C-alpha positions as CSV (number, residue, x, y, z in Angstrom):
1,M,-13.8,-66.9,3.6
2,N,-11.3,-68.9,5.7
3,N,-7.5,-69.0,5.8
4,F,-5.8,-72.3,6.7
5,I,-2.3,-73.6,7.1
6,I,-2.1,-77.2,6.1
7,D,0.9,-79.3,7.3
8,V,1.8,-81.8,4.7
9,E,4.6,-84.2,3.8
10,T,7.0,-82.3,1.5
11,Q,6.8,-85.0,-1.1
12,D,3.0,-84.4,-1.4
13,K,3.1,-80.5,-1.3
14,N,3.0,-79.8,-5.0
15,N,0.3,-82.4,-5.6
16,L,-1.9,-80.9,-2.8
17,I,-1.4,-77.3,-4.2
18,R,-2.4,-78.4,-7.7
19,R,-5.5,-80.3,-6.5
20,L,-6.7,-77.5,-4.2
21,S,-6.1,-74.8,-6.9
22,R,-8.5,-76.6,-9.2
23,L,-11.4,-76.4,-6.7
24,K,-14.0,-73.7,-7.3
25,D,-14.1,-72.8,-3.6
26,T,-10.4,-72.1,-3.5
27,I,-9.6,-68.4,-3.5
28,S,-5.8,-68.8,-3.3
29,C,-3.4,-71.6,-2.5
30,E,0.4,-71.1,-2.0
31,D,3.5,-72.9,-0.9
32,G,4.2,-71.9,2.7
33,G,7.7,-73.4,2.6
34,I,9.5,-76.3,4.2
35,Y,9.9,-76.6,8.0
36,H,13.5,-75.8,9.0
37,F,13.5,-78.3,11.8
38,D,12.2,-81.2,9.7
39,K,12.5,-80.9,5.9
40,S,10.2,-83.8,5.4
41,Y,7.2,-81.5,6.2
42,S,5.9,-78.3,4.6
43,Q,3.1,-75.8,4.8
44,V,0.5,-75.0,2.3
45,W,-1.4,-71.7,2.8
46,L,-5.1,-71.9,1.7
47,E,-7.8,-69.3,1.4
48,T,-11.1,-70.9,0.7
49,N,-14.9,-70.7,1.2
50,W,-14.8,-74.0,3.0
51,D,-15.0,-74.4,6.7
52,S,-12.5,-76.6,8.7
53,E,-14.8,-79.6,8.7
54,K,-15.2,-79.7,4.9
55,L,-11.5,-79.2,4.4
56,E,-10.6,-82.0,6.9
57,N,-13.1,-84.4,5.1
58,W,-11.7,-83.5,1.7
59,L,-8.1,-84.0,2.8
60,Y,-8.9,-87.3,4.6
61,N,-10.6,-88.7,1.5
62,T,-8.0,-87.5,-1.0
63,K,-5.7,-90.3,-2.1
64,N,-1.9,-89.9,-2.2
65,I,-1.8,-86.8,0.1
66,N,-0.2,-87.3,3.5
67,Y,-1.2,-84.4,5.6
68,V,-0.6,-83.9,9.3
69,G,-3.3,-81.4,10.2
70,I,-4.7,-77.9,9.6
71,V,-4.7,-74.6,11.5
72,L,-7.5,-72.1,11.0
73,M,-6.0,-68.6,10.8
74,K,-8.1,-65.7,12.1
């Protein structure tokens, strides 16, 4: 099991949470909040069975989701 923070454009946050929540490998997916210094970006907190490579590939290939990057939490 891996925990990630996904930085995403705020306008796409709810769509990303909805899509990730539907995946069978998702354990939990939560709204991590909006960045105070730039409200156009938000965090999504994800707990999943995927590794970072699989998550990056899924995010890259998912249409209408503008994400900045991911951080693997230990």
